[in-house]
Residue frames as a rotation matrix with the C-alpha (Angstrom) as fourth column:
MET 1
-0.985 -0.020 -0.171 121.94
0.165 0.175 -0.971 65.57
0.049 -0.984 -0.169 45.29
THR 2
-0.199 0.980 -0.025 118.50
0.401 0.105 0.910 65.02
0.894 0.171 -0.413 46.47
ILE 3
-0.933 -0.025 0.358 116.87
-0.285 -0.557 -0.780 67.10
0.219 -0.830 0.512 49.11
PHE 4
-0.362 0.843 -0.397 113.89
0.644 0.534 0.548 65.56
0.674 -0.057 -0.736 50.92
ASN 5
-0.197 0.454 0.869 111.13
-0.615 -0.747 0.251 67.46
0.763 -0.485 0.427 52.82
LEU 6
-0.693 -0.144 -0.707 111.40
0.388 0.751 -0.534 65.71
0.608 -0.644 -0.465 56.25
ASP 7
-0.851 0.479 0.217 108.68
-0.491 -0.576 -0.654 68.00
-0.188 -0.663 0.725 57.69
ASN 8
-0.787 0.605 -0.123 105.73
0.500 0.742 0.446 65.72
0.361 0.290 -0.886 58.08
ASN 9
0.095 0.861 -0.500 103.77
0.992 -0.123 -0.023 68.30
-0.081 -0.494 -0.865 60.12
ALA 10
-0.030 -0.141 0.990 103.00
-0.010 -0.990 -0.141 71.91
1.000 -0.014 0.028 60.25
VAL 11
-0.292 -0.322 -0.901 103.81
0.853 0.338 -0.397 73.09
0.432 -0.884 0.177 63.74
ILE 12
0.362 0.319 0.876 102.27
-0.117 -0.917 0.382 75.49
0.925 -0.240 -0.295 66.19
LYS 13
-0.571 -0.553 -0.606 104.04
0.637 0.167 -0.753 76.28
0.518 -0.816 0.257 69.51
VAL 14
0.386 0.744 0.545 101.74
0.035 -0.602 0.798 77.59
0.922 -0.289 -0.259 72.26
ARG 15
-0.806 -0.591 0.048 103.12
0.030 -0.121 -0.992 78.96
0.592 -0.798 0.115 75.53
VAL 16
0.180 0.924 -0.339 100.80
0.383 0.251 0.889 78.06
0.906 -0.290 -0.308 78.22
THR 17
0.961 0.160 -0.227 102.56
0.264 -0.271 0.926 79.01
0.086 -0.949 -0.303 81.46
ASP 18
0.205 -0.945 0.256 105.72
-0.446 -0.323 -0.835 80.50
0.871 0.057 -0.488 82.92
ARG 19
0.708 0.048 0.705 105.41
-0.695 0.225 0.683 78.36
-0.126 -0.973 0.193 86.10
CYS 20
0.035 -0.656 -0.754 108.10
-0.393 0.685 -0.614 75.96
0.919 0.318 -0.233 87.10
ASN 21
0.916 0.400 0.019 108.20
-0.189 0.391 0.901 73.51
0.353 -0.829 0.434 89.90
PHE 22
0.532 -0.763 -0.367 112.04
0.832 0.553 0.055 73.32
0.160 -0.335 0.929 90.29
LYS 23
0.962 -0.193 0.192 113.53
-0.199 -0.980 0.015 76.86
0.186 -0.052 -0.981 89.90
CYS 24
0.603 -0.797 0.018 117.02
0.795 0.603 0.069 75.43
-0.065 -0.027 0.997 89.27
PRO 25
0.614 -0.324 -0.719 119.82
0.090 -0.877 0.473 77.90
-0.784 -0.355 -0.509 89.99
TYR 26
-0.607 -0.789 0.099 121.53
0.153 0.006 0.988 77.06
-0.780 0.615 0.117 86.61
CYS 27
0.123 0.667 0.735 118.50
0.881 0.268 -0.390 77.53
-0.457 0.695 -0.555 84.58
ILE 28
-0.788 -0.514 0.340 118.83
0.610 -0.573 0.547 79.95
-0.086 0.638 0.765 81.77
ARG 29
-0.341 0.735 0.586 115.32
0.183 -0.559 0.808 81.11
0.922 0.383 0.056 82.01
ARG 30
-0.386 0.126 -0.914 115.24
0.907 0.230 -0.352 81.44
0.166 -0.965 -0.203 85.80
GLN 31
-0.916 0.062 -0.397 114.73
0.070 -0.948 -0.311 85.27
-0.396 -0.312 0.864 85.72
PHE 32
-0.721 0.662 -0.202 111.62
-0.618 -0.484 0.620 84.74
0.313 0.572 0.758 83.71
ILE 33
-0.596 0.453 -0.663 109.87
0.505 0.854 0.129 82.22
0.624 -0.258 -0.738 85.94
THR 34
-0.753 0.444 0.486 106.65
-0.612 -0.744 -0.268 83.46
0.243 -0.499 0.832 87.40
ASP 35
-0.665 0.624 0.410 103.31
0.274 0.715 -0.643 82.08
-0.694 -0.315 -0.647 88.46
TYR 36
-0.268 0.602 -0.752 101.66
-0.778 -0.596 -0.200 83.51
-0.568 0.531 0.628 85.26
ASP 37
-0.352 0.332 0.875 99.29
0.545 0.833 -0.097 81.33
-0.761 0.443 -0.474 83.21
TYR 38
-0.933 0.042 -0.358 98.45
-0.289 -0.681 0.673 82.54
-0.216 0.731 0.647 79.77
ASP 39
-0.042 0.996 0.082 94.81
-0.398 0.059 -0.915 82.88
-0.916 -0.071 0.394 78.78
ILE 40
-0.935 -0.344 -0.090 94.62
-0.235 0.408 0.882 80.14
-0.267 0.845 -0.463 76.06
ASP 41
0.089 0.974 -0.209 91.63
-0.769 -0.067 -0.636 79.80
-0.633 0.218 0.743 73.77
PRO 42
-0.487 -0.343 0.803 91.47
0.120 0.885 0.450 76.34
-0.865 0.315 -0.390 72.29
LYS 43
0.604 0.725 0.332 89.02
0.486 -0.004 -0.874 77.46
-0.632 0.689 -0.354 69.67
GLU 44
0.781 -0.334 -0.528 91.56
-0.551 -0.766 -0.330 80.03
-0.295 0.549 -0.782 68.34
ILE 45
-0.294 -0.910 0.291 94.29
-0.624 0.414 0.663 77.34
-0.724 0.013 -0.690 68.31
ASP 46
-0.112 0.477 0.872 91.92
0.452 0.806 -0.382 75.10
-0.885 0.351 -0.306 66.42
ARG 47
0.866 0.476 -0.151 91.20
0.098 -0.457 -0.884 77.81
-0.490 0.751 -0.442 63.90
ILE 48
0.329 -0.865 -0.380 94.86
-0.857 -0.442 0.265 78.47
-0.397 0.238 -0.886 63.30
ALA 49
-0.518 -0.541 0.663 95.60
-0.297 0.840 0.454 74.70
-0.802 0.038 -0.596 62.91
TYR 50
0.368 0.600 0.710 92.77
0.545 0.480 -0.688 74.19
-0.754 0.640 -0.150 60.42
GLU 51
0.889 0.014 -0.457 94.06
-0.294 -0.748 -0.595 77.15
-0.350 0.664 -0.661 58.40
MET 52
-0.084 -0.996 -0.037 97.52
-0.846 0.051 0.531 75.70
-0.527 0.076 -0.847 58.45
TYR 53
-0.295 0.096 0.951 96.26
0.211 0.977 -0.033 72.29
-0.932 0.190 -0.309 57.42
CYS 54
0.686 0.696 0.209 94.33
0.383 -0.101 -0.918 73.92
-0.618 0.710 -0.336 54.57
ASN 55
0.763 -0.400 -0.508 97.28
-0.589 -0.753 -0.292 76.00
-0.266 0.523 -0.810 53.30
THR 56
-0.211 -0.974 0.082 99.94
-0.915 0.227 0.335 73.31
-0.345 -0.005 -0.939 53.71
GLY 57
0.460 0.555 -0.693 98.03
-0.645 0.745 0.169 70.04
0.610 0.370 0.701 53.34
LYS 58
-0.566 -0.594 -0.572 100.01
0.057 0.664 -0.745 68.70
0.823 -0.454 -0.342 56.29
ARG 59
0.553 0.683 -0.477 98.42
0.497 0.188 0.847 67.64
0.668 -0.706 -0.236 59.51
VAL 60
0.275 -0.357 0.893 99.29
-0.503 -0.845 -0.182 69.92
0.819 -0.399 -0.412 62.45
LYS 61
-0.085 -0.454 -0.887 101.57
0.737 0.571 -0.363 69.21
0.671 -0.684 0.286 65.46
ILE 62
0.621 0.272 0.735 100.93
-0.159 -0.875 0.458 71.35
0.767 -0.402 -0.500 68.53
ASP 63
-0.249 -0.798 -0.549 103.76
0.580 0.331 -0.744 71.93
0.775 -0.504 0.380 70.94
LEU 64
0.847 0.509 0.151 102.69
0.184 -0.549 0.816 73.11
0.498 -0.663 -0.558 74.31
ILE 65
-0.086 -0.996 -0.038 105.63
0.597 -0.021 -0.802 75.02
0.797 -0.092 0.597 75.84
GLY 66
0.630 0.206 0.749 106.43
-0.304 -0.822 0.482 77.32
0.714 -0.531 -0.455 78.81
GLY 67
-0.145 -0.667 0.731 107.88
-0.986 0.039 -0.160 76.56
0.078 -0.744 -0.664 82.09
GLU 68
-0.966 -0.074 0.248 106.45
-0.117 0.980 -0.162 73.31
-0.231 -0.186 -0.955 83.17
VAL 69
-0.682 0.703 -0.200 103.35
-0.509 -0.261 0.820 72.73
0.524 0.662 0.536 81.12
THR 70
-0.315 0.555 -0.770 101.81
0.438 0.804 0.401 70.22
0.842 -0.211 -0.497 83.30
LEU 71
-0.732 -0.068 -0.678 101.47
0.654 -0.350 -0.670 72.95
-0.192 -0.934 0.300 85.89
TYR 72
-0.863 0.500 0.075 98.92
-0.371 -0.727 0.578 74.75
0.343 0.471 0.813 83.72
PRO 73
-0.621 0.649 0.439 95.59
-0.403 0.216 -0.889 74.50
-0.672 -0.729 0.127 85.71
ARG 74
0.371 0.912 -0.172 93.58
-0.605 0.097 -0.790 73.80
-0.704 0.398 0.588 82.44
ILE 75
-0.528 -0.774 -0.349 95.98
-0.769 0.261 0.584 71.40
-0.360 0.577 -0.733 80.80
GLN 76
-0.711 0.329 0.621 93.66
0.359 0.930 -0.082 68.29
-0.604 0.165 -0.780 80.58
GLU 77
0.393 0.900 -0.190 90.77
0.275 -0.312 -0.909 70.55
-0.878 0.305 -0.370 79.11
LEU 78
0.135 -0.417 -0.899 93.21
-0.775 -0.610 0.167 72.05
-0.618 0.674 -0.405 76.60
VAL 79
-0.788 -0.615 0.004 94.52
-0.504 0.650 0.568 68.71
-0.352 0.446 -0.823 75.46
ASP 80
-0.383 0.763 0.521 91.00
0.456 0.646 -0.612 67.06
-0.804 0.003 -0.595 75.34
GLU 81
0.604 0.652 -0.459 89.60
-0.011 -0.569 -0.822 69.90
-0.797 0.502 -0.336 72.98
LEU 82
0.245 -0.534 -0.809 92.66
-0.914 -0.406 -0.009 69.94
-0.323 0.742 -0.588 70.69
SER 83
-0.760 -0.494 0.422 92.73
-0.338 0.855 0.393 66.10
-0.555 0.156 -0.817 70.31
ALA 84
0.135 0.927 0.351 89.39
0.107 0.339 -0.935 65.99
-0.985 0.164 -0.053 68.70
PRO 85
0.637 0.289 -0.715 89.99
-0.605 -0.387 -0.696 67.47
-0.478 0.876 -0.071 65.21
GLU 86
0.846 -0.208 0.491 91.35
0.396 0.861 -0.319 65.01
-0.356 0.464 0.811 62.52
TYR 87
0.754 -0.544 0.369 93.82
0.209 -0.334 -0.919 67.48
0.623 0.770 -0.138 61.23
ILE 88
0.373 -0.624 0.687 95.59
-0.896 -0.435 0.091 67.80
0.242 -0.649 -0.721 64.42
GLU 89
0.463 -0.179 -0.868 97.95
-0.147 0.950 -0.274 64.84
0.874 0.255 0.414 64.61
LYS 90
-0.083 -0.613 -0.786 100.13
0.822 0.404 -0.401 65.34
0.563 -0.680 0.470 67.69
ILE 91
0.720 0.104 0.686 100.09
-0.257 -0.878 0.403 67.45
0.644 -0.467 -0.606 70.97
């Protein structure tokens, strides 16, 4: 049997907000929904991504998670800054 390494990227998950624009009654995270936005430092994420790239040789994928990430007030700034490095492949 041959086992292939299907992981093409190293992955960083960054929780940016707990906001949600729906507040569905059946949501399993309903009790955790707040208007809280996390203080995200793009330079720190970039540093971690670079270290992961150096250690694994794999380009990095960054998953922005939370409630509804598009409600994060600085989403455009964050994506713009993290899109520049060559070792970050996807956001």
